[in-house]
BALOBA-1460 file (C-alpha; in Angstrom, 3 decimals):
// residues 247
<rec num="1" residu="m" x="0.000" y="0.000" z="0.000"/>
<rec num="2" residu="k" x="1.551" y="3.275" z="-1.134"/>
<rec num="3" residu="t" x="1.849" y="5.475" z="1.930"/>
<rec num="4" residu="l" x="3.009" y="8.945" z="2.907"/>
<rec num="5" residu="a" x="4.012" y="9.281" z="6.577"/>
<rec num="6" residu="l" x="5.172" y="12.492" z="8.213"/>
<rec num="7" residu="d" x="6.294" y="14.033" z="11.479"/>
<rec num="8" residu="t" x="6.169" y="17.774" z="12.181"/>
<rec num="9" residu="t" x="6.039" y="17.596" z="15.973"/>
<rec num="10" residu="g" x="9.674" y="18.568" z="16.607"/>
<rec num="11" residu="a" x="12.471" y="20.663" z="15.156"/>
<rec num="12" residu="y" x="12.819" y="18.309" z="12.183"/>
<rec num="13" residu="l" x="10.471" y="17.641" z="9.315"/>
<rec num="14" residu="v" x="10.560" y="13.884" z="8.778"/>
<rec num="15" residu="m" x="8.800" y="12.186" z="5.872"/>
<rec num="16" residu="a" x="8.646" y="8.717" z="4.398"/>
<rec num="17" residu="v" x="7.089" y="7.395" z="1.227"/>
<rec num="18" residu="s" x="6.713" y="3.638" z="1.289"/>
<rec num="19" residu="d" x="5.029" y="0.640" z="-0.224"/>
<rec num="20" residu="g" x="3.945" y="-1.319" z="2.811"/>
<rec num="21" residu="a" x="6.912" y="-1.279" z="5.188"/>
<rec num="22" residu="r" x="9.391" y="-0.906" z="2.307"/>
<rec num="23" residu="l" x="10.855" y="2.591" z="2.344"/>
<rec num="24" residu="l" x="10.985" y="4.100" z="-1.148"/>
<rec num="25" residu="a" x="12.035" y="7.655" z="-0.278"/>
<rec num="26" residu="g" x="12.575" y="9.535" z="2.950"/>
<rec num="27" residu="c" x="14.049" y="12.662" z="4.429"/>
<rec num="28" residu="r" x="14.845" y="14.362" z="7.709"/>
<rec num="29" residu="r" x="15.203" y="18.142" z="7.422"/>
<rec num="30" residu="l" x="15.858" y="20.691" z="10.124"/>
<rec num="31" residu="a" x="12.773" y="22.887" z="9.855"/>
<rec num="32" residu="e" x="12.659" y="24.717" z="13.207"/>
<rec num="33" residu="a" x="9.486" y="26.805" z="12.730"/>
<rec num="34" residu="a" x="9.293" y="26.407" z="8.939"/>
<rec num="35" residu="h" x="7.328" y="23.165" z="8.695"/>
<rec num="36" residu="s" x="4.412" y="24.851" z="6.924"/>
<rec num="37" residu="e" x="6.777" y="26.290" z="4.301"/>
<rec num="38" residu="l" x="8.507" y="22.972" z="3.574"/>
<rec num="39" residu="i" x="5.794" y="20.351" z="3.948"/>
<rec num="40" residu="v" x="4.086" y="20.562" z="0.530"/>
<rec num="41" residu="k" x="7.308" y="20.837" z="-1.487"/>
<rec num="42" residu="t" x="8.986" y="18.036" z="0.443"/>
<rec num="43" residu="a" x="6.025" y="15.695" z="0.043"/>
<rec num="44" residu="s" x="5.903" y="16.357" z="-3.698"/>
<rec num="45" residu="e" x="9.641" y="15.722" z="-4.096"/>
<rec num="46" residu="l" x="9.542" y="12.437" z="-2.176"/>
<rec num="47" residu="i" x="6.459" y="11.087" z="-3.918"/>
<rec num="48" residu="s" x="8.079" y="11.887" z="-7.258"/>
<rec num="49" residu="a" x="11.337" y="10.234" z="-6.148"/>
<rec num="50" residu="a" x="9.345" y="7.121" z="-5.203"/>
<rec num="51" residu="g" x="8.114" y="6.892" z="-8.787"/>
<rec num="52" residu="f" x="4.417" y="7.632" z="-8.604"/>
<rec num="53" residu="s" x="1.967" y="10.539" z="-8.439"/>
<rec num="54" residu="p" x="0.153" y="11.968" z="-5.388"/>
<rec num="55" residu="r" x="-3.116" y="10.582" z="-6.746"/>
<rec num="56" residu="e" x="-1.738" y="7.063" z="-6.366"/>
<rec num="57" residu="l" x="-1.349" y="7.360" z="-2.578"/>
<rec num="58" residu="q" x="-3.383" y="4.744" z="-0.707"/>
<rec num="59" residu="k" x="-2.733" y="5.753" z="2.904"/>
<rec num="60" residu="v" x="-1.468" y="8.766" z="4.833"/>
<rec num="61" residu="a" x="-0.003" y="8.787" z="8.343"/>
<rec num="62" residu="a" x="0.985" y="11.578" z="10.715"/>
<rec num="63" residu="v" x="2.681" y="11.747" z="14.091"/>
<rec num="64" residu="a" x="0.036" y="13.179" z="16.415"/>
<rec num="65" residu="g" x="2.263" y="14.121" z="19.347"/>
<rec num="66" residu="p" x="3.207" y="14.878" z="21.935"/>
<rec num="67" residu="g" x="5.401" y="17.719" z="20.772"/>
<rec num="68" residu="s" x="5.154" y="21.261" z="19.492"/>
<rec num="69" residu="f" x="1.572" y="22.556" z="19.666"/>
<rec num="70" residu="t" x="1.860" y="24.325" z="16.308"/>
<rec num="71" residu="g" x="3.890" y="21.558" z="14.681"/>
<rec num="72" residu="i" x="1.358" y="18.883" z="15.623"/>
<rec num="73" residu="r" x="-1.480" y="20.834" z="14.038"/>
<rec num="74" residu="i" x="0.454" y="21.550" z="10.834"/>
<rec num="75" residu="g" x="1.110" y="17.855" z="10.255"/>
<rec num="76" residu="l" x="-2.371" y="16.679" z="11.178"/>
<rec num="77" residu="t" x="-4.057" y="19.311" z="9.028"/>
<rec num="78" residu="f" x="-1.904" y="18.330" z="6.047"/>
<rec num="79" residu="a" x="-2.615" y="14.622" z="6.531"/>
<rec num="80" residu="r" x="-6.340" y="15.184" z="7.081"/>
<rec num="81" residu="t" x="-6.521" y="17.205" z="3.862"/>
<rec num="82" residu="i" x="-4.833" y="14.442" z="1.863"/>
<rec num="83" residu="s" x="-7.029" y="11.758" z="3.413"/>
<rec num="84" residu="q" x="-10.220" y="13.672" z="2.764"/>
<rec num="85" residu="t" x="-9.274" y="14.833" z="-0.749"/>
<rec num="86" residu="l" x="-8.105" y="11.435" z="-2.004"/>
<rec num="87" residu="d" x="-10.597" y="9.467" z="0.104"/>
<rec num="88" residu="i" x="-7.858" y="7.258" z="1.555"/>
<rec num="89" residu="p" x="-7.407" y="5.916" z="5.107"/>
<rec num="90" residu="a" x="-5.486" y="7.926" z="7.688"/>
<rec num="91" residu="v" x="-3.227" y="6.660" z="10.469"/>
<rec num="92" residu="s" x="-2.215" y="8.346" z="13.706"/>
<rec num="93" residu="i" x="1.294" y="7.608" z="15.048"/>
<rec num="94" residu="s" x="2.620" y="8.292" z="18.542"/>
<rec num="95" residu="a" x="5.834" y="10.336" z="18.751"/>
<rec num="96" residu="f" x="6.929" y="7.999" z="21.554"/>
<rec num="97" residu="d" x="6.577" y="4.922" z="19.339"/>
<rec num="98" residu="a" x="8.324" y="6.566" z="16.383"/>
<rec num="99" residu="c" x="11.316" y="7.751" z="18.409"/>
<rec num="100" residu="a" x="11.683" y="4.458" z="20.314"/>
<rec num="101" residu="l" x="11.626" y="2.320" z="17.182"/>
<rec num="102" residu="s" x="14.186" y="4.628" z="15.554"/>
<rec num="103" residu="a" x="16.523" y="4.392" z="18.549"/>
<rec num="104" residu="a" x="16.366" y="0.585" z="18.432"/>
<rec num="105" residu="v" x="17.839" y="0.479" z="14.921"/>
<rec num="106" residu="p" x="21.603" y="-0.330" z="15.120"/>
<rec num="107" residu="l" x="23.940" y="2.364" z="13.837"/>
<rec num="108" residu="k" x="25.183" y="-0.082" z="11.198"/>
<rec num="109" residu="d" x="21.781" y="0.234" z="9.492"/>
<rec num="110" residu="k" x="22.847" y="2.511" z="6.628"/>
<rec num="111" residu="r" x="19.312" y="3.696" z="6.014"/>
<rec num="112" residu="n" x="19.518" y="5.651" z="9.237"/>
<rec num="113" residu="l" x="23.129" y="6.802" z="9.441"/>
<rec num="114" residu="d" x="22.050" y="10.353" z="8.627"/>
<rec num="115" residu="l" x="19.981" y="10.315" z="11.817"/>
<rec num="116" residu="s" x="22.683" y="9.125" z="14.212"/>
<rec num="117" residu="i" x="24.034" y="11.525" z="16.793"/>
<rec num="118" residu="s" x="27.807" y="11.461" z="17.215"/>
<rec num="119" residu="c" x="28.754" y="10.027" z="20.583"/>
<rec num="120" residu="p" x="32.237" y="8.666" z="21.411"/>
<rec num="121" residu="s" x="30.742" y="5.968" z="23.654"/>
<rec num="122" residu="v" x="28.862" y="4.355" z="20.763"/>
<rec num="123" residu="k" x="30.822" y="2.026" z="18.513"/>
<rec num="124" residu="k" x="30.100" y="2.391" z="14.824"/>
<rec num="125" residu="e" x="29.370" y="-1.323" z="14.392"/>
<rec num="126" residu="g" x="26.169" y="-0.863" z="16.364"/>
<rec num="127" residu="f" x="24.742" y="-0.361" z="19.817"/>
<rec num="128" residu="v" x="21.964" y="-2.238" z="21.540"/>
<rec num="129" residu="a" x="20.417" y="-0.755" z="24.671"/>
<rec num="130" residu="d" x="18.678" y="-2.611" z="27.466"/>
<rec num="131" residu="k" x="16.141" y="0.185" z="27.719"/>
<rec num="132" residu="i" x="15.155" y="3.131" z="25.590"/>
<rec num="133" residu="m" x="13.813" y="6.317" z="27.147"/>
<rec num="134" residu="v" x="11.935" y="8.763" z="24.949"/>
<rec num="135" residu="v" x="11.805" y="12.283" z="26.371"/>
<rec num="136" residu="i" x="10.039" y="15.148" z="24.617"/>
<rec num="137" residu="d" x="10.075" y="18.792" z="25.635"/>
<rec num="138" residu="a" x="7.039" y="20.220" z="27.402"/>
<rec num="139" residu="l" x="6.929" y="23.532" z="29.247"/>
<rec num="140" residu="f" x="10.231" y="23.555" z="31.153"/>
<rec num="141" residu="p" x="11.002" y="21.851" z="33.503"/>
<rec num="142" residu="l" x="8.399" y="19.315" z="32.385"/>
<rec num="143" residu="v" x="9.050" y="16.520" z="29.893"/>
<rec num="144" residu="h" x="6.851" y="13.951" z="28.212"/>
<rec num="145" residu="w" x="8.412" y="10.522" z="28.714"/>
<rec num="146" residu="a" x="8.020" y="6.808" z="28.059"/>
<rec num="147" residu="v" x="10.359" y="3.821" z="28.459"/>
<rec num="148" residu="y" x="10.634" y="0.926" z="25.998"/>
<rec num="149" residu="d" x="12.477" y="-2.377" z="25.869"/>
<rec num="150" residu="s" x="15.492" y="-2.901" z="23.617"/>
<rec num="151" residu="s" x="13.314" y="-3.607" z="20.572"/>
<rec num="152" residu="g" x="11.715" y="-0.180" z="20.752"/>
<rec num="153" residu="q" x="8.358" y="-1.861" z="20.246"/>
<rec num="154" residu="k" x="7.243" y="-2.752" z="23.771"/>
<rec num="155" residu="k" x="6.438" y="0.056" z="26.188"/>
<rec num="156" residu="i" x="7.426" y="-0.850" z="29.764"/>
<rec num="157" residu="a" x="6.689" y="2.425" z="31.565"/>
<rec num="158" residu="g" x="4.679" y="5.560" z="30.866"/>
<rec num="159" residu="p" x="3.739" y="7.592" z="29.043"/>
<rec num="160" residu="g" x="3.851" y="10.390" z="31.530"/>
<rec num="161" residu="l" x="4.368" y="14.103" z="32.040"/>
<rec num="162" residu="d" x="6.692" y="15.008" z="34.891"/>
<rec num="163" residu="n" x="9.488" y="17.251" z="36.066"/>
<rec num="164" residu="v" x="12.771" y="16.090" z="34.531"/>
<rec num="165" residu="e" x="14.212" y="15.602" z="38.028"/>
<rec num="166" residu="t" x="11.298" y="13.347" z="38.957"/>
<rec num="167" residu="v" x="11.765" y="11.204" z="35.843"/>
<rec num="168" residu="s" x="15.499" y="10.894" z="36.440"/>
<rec num="169" residu="a" x="15.011" y="9.985" z="40.111"/>
<rec num="170" residu="r" x="12.485" y="7.305" z="39.179"/>
<rec num="171" residu="f" x="14.805" y="5.465" z="36.809"/>
<rec num="172" residu="a" x="18.242" y="6.089" z="38.305"/>
<rec num="173" residu="p" x="19.694" y="2.910" z="39.877"/>
<rec num="174" residu="s" x="19.876" y="2.601" z="43.653"/>
<rec num="175" residu="g" x="23.308" y="0.989" z="43.370"/>
<rec num="176" residu="k" x="25.831" y="-0.060" z="40.766"/>
<rec num="177" residu="s" x="24.108" y="-0.969" z="37.520"/>
<rec num="178" residu="s" x="25.251" y="-2.404" z="34.201"/>
<rec num="179" residu="e" x="22.051" y="-1.410" z="32.424"/>
<rec num="180" residu="r" x="22.596" y="0.302" z="29.112"/>
<rec num="181" residu="w" x="20.247" y="3.131" z="28.266"/>
<rec num="182" residu="t" x="19.815" y="5.066" z="25.068"/>
<rec num="183" residu="f" x="17.734" y="8.184" z="24.623"/>
<rec num="184" residu="a" x="15.505" y="9.598" z="21.914"/>
<rec num="185" residu="g" x="13.263" y="12.602" z="21.588"/>
<rec num="186" residu="s" x="13.852" y="16.339" z="21.496"/>
<rec num="187" residu="a" x="17.299" y="17.756" z="22.113"/>
<rec num="188" residu="m" x="16.748" y="19.797" z="25.273"/>
<rec num="189" residu="a" x="14.810" y="17.043" z="27.038"/>
<rec num="190" residu="v" x="17.255" y="14.331" z="25.977"/>
<rec num="191" residu="e" x="20.365" y="16.175" z="27.111"/>
<rec num="192" residu="k" x="18.873" y="17.359" z="30.417"/>
<rec num="193" residu="t" x="17.595" y="13.904" z="31.369"/>
<rec num="194" residu="r" x="20.768" y="12.182" z="30.197"/>
<rec num="195" residu="s" x="22.915" y="14.588" z="32.220"/>
<rec num="196" residu="i" x="20.980" y="14.043" z="35.444"/>
<rec num="197" residu="l" x="20.858" y="10.263" z="35.007"/>
<rec num="198" residu="s" x="24.597" y="10.181" z="34.295"/>
<rec num="199" residu="e" x="25.271" y="11.929" z="37.593"/>
<rec num="200" residu="r" x="23.071" y="9.466" z="39.440"/>
<rec num="201" residu="f" x="24.891" y="6.552" z="37.853"/>
<rec num="202" residu="g" x="27.904" y="7.861" z="39.755"/>
<rec num="203" residu="g" x="29.656" y="9.980" z="37.163"/>
<rec num="204" residu="p" x="29.914" y="9.940" z="33.361"/>
<rec num="205" residu="a" x="28.016" y="6.904" z="32.123"/>
<rec num="206" residu="p" x="29.421" y="5.653" z="28.786"/>
<rec num="207" residu="t" x="26.322" y="3.565" z="28.179"/>
<rec num="208" residu="l" x="24.045" y="6.605" z="28.129"/>
<rec num="209" residu="s" x="24.031" y="7.906" z="24.596"/>
<rec num="210" residu="s" x="21.891" y="10.380" z="22.688"/>
<rec num="211" residu="r" x="21.061" y="8.440" z="19.554"/>
<rec num="212" residu="y" x="18.215" y="10.125" z="17.707"/>
<rec num="213" residu="l" x="16.613" y="13.524" z="18.043"/>
<rec num="214" residu="a" x="13.923" y="12.790" z="15.455"/>
<rec num="215" residu="p" x="12.280" y="9.629" z="14.113"/>
<rec num="216" residu="a" x="13.864" y="7.727" z="11.230"/>
<rec num="217" residu="p" x="11.862" y="7.716" z="7.980"/>
<rec num="218" residu="s" x="12.033" y="3.908" z="8.014"/>
<rec num="219" residu="a" x="10.408" y="3.857" z="11.468"/>
<rec num="220" residu="l" x="7.526" y="6.020" z="10.248"/>
<rec num="221" residu="a" x="7.077" y="3.676" z="7.287"/>
<rec num="222" residu="a" x="7.042" y="0.590" z="9.517"/>
<rec num="223" residu="l" x="4.540" y="2.032" z="11.991"/>
<rec num="224" residu="a" x="2.266" y="3.302" z="9.227"/>
<rec num="225" residu="a" x="2.314" y="-0.115" z="7.543"/>
<rec num="226" residu="t" x="1.228" y="-2.009" z="10.644"/>
<rec num="227" residu="a" x="-1.427" y="0.446" z="11.824"/>
<rec num="228" residu="r" x="-4.990" y="0.107" z="10.682"/>
<rec num="229" residu="g" x="-6.213" y="3.196" z="8.865"/>
<rec num="230" residu="g" x="-9.515" y="4.965" z="9.353"/>
<rec num="231" residu="c" x="-11.444" y="8.099" z="8.533"/>
<rec num="232" residu="y" x="-9.449" y="11.355" z="8.478"/>
<rec num="233" residu="k" x="-11.349" y="12.397" z="11.602"/>
<rec num="234" residu="i" x="-9.229" y="10.015" z="13.708"/>
<rec num="235" residu="l" x="-6.266" y="12.353" z="13.254"/>
<rec num="236" residu="k" x="-6.406" y="14.263" z="16.516"/>
<rec num="237" residu="p" x="-3.595" y="15.820" z="18.598"/>
<rec num="238" residu="l" x="-2.075" y="13.607" z="21.285"/>
<rec num="239" residu="y" x="-1.563" y="15.641" z="24.435"/>
<rec num="240" residu="l" x="-0.692" y="14.479" z="27.940"/>
<rec num="241" residu="k" x="-1.942" y="17.672" z="29.572"/>
<rec num="242" residu="e" x="-4.514" y="20.361" z="29.126"/>
<rec num="243" residu="v" x="-3.566" y="23.400" z="27.080"/>
<rec num="244" residu="y" x="-2.662" y="26.298" z="29.333"/>
<rec num="245" residu="l" x="-3.351" y="29.810" z="28.136"/>
<rec num="246" residu="r" x="-1.125" y="32.490" z="29.560"/>
<rec num="247" residu="k" x="-2.289" y="36.072" z="29.769"/>
């Protein structure tokens, strides 16, 4: 099934065009606040690179959050429009699931080398964590979080919304530990949580490594392929807290 999957919830615009779980074309572009300016052009380029026309799309998927309030709505609106216009099923993807599955892919997987974050503690032949923590920025000092097993497919804790200190205290070992953690999510949340956990491991922890700060296109393709699509109306923002309006 020819599918377009996208993520606009963070600093990067991530897109994947696939046939089932087979990735045909993908990209990861630093967009900051320019998602709305890049999304249409990028989608057109990738669909063309995949070898078919937009009218041939059979499914559309979007990451629904948590993440940037504006970014979430840009992606969902774009996906809803495609679903409604082409009368094709829509799929909602969790940012937690997308980031965790991406972090579980070994660095030796060449499809994702452009997404790897340089870290001297990670050997280039690959790295397998015991646990994967996804942390996504909320209003500081809060972070959205969830913990997965080494496959990145089974959630073992969360999701939750807590102070970064609270999250770190919950998962820091009480004594010496050989557990290997890897982190995924948004940069500020990843680095803050990693720093605090490293201290609580008793100093620099070489097994704590920042692997991905945005989902891999191949992960979006895989999640979109396995999810059952529905009416475009199922594409709704995923929030872990109420929206606060500041005067």
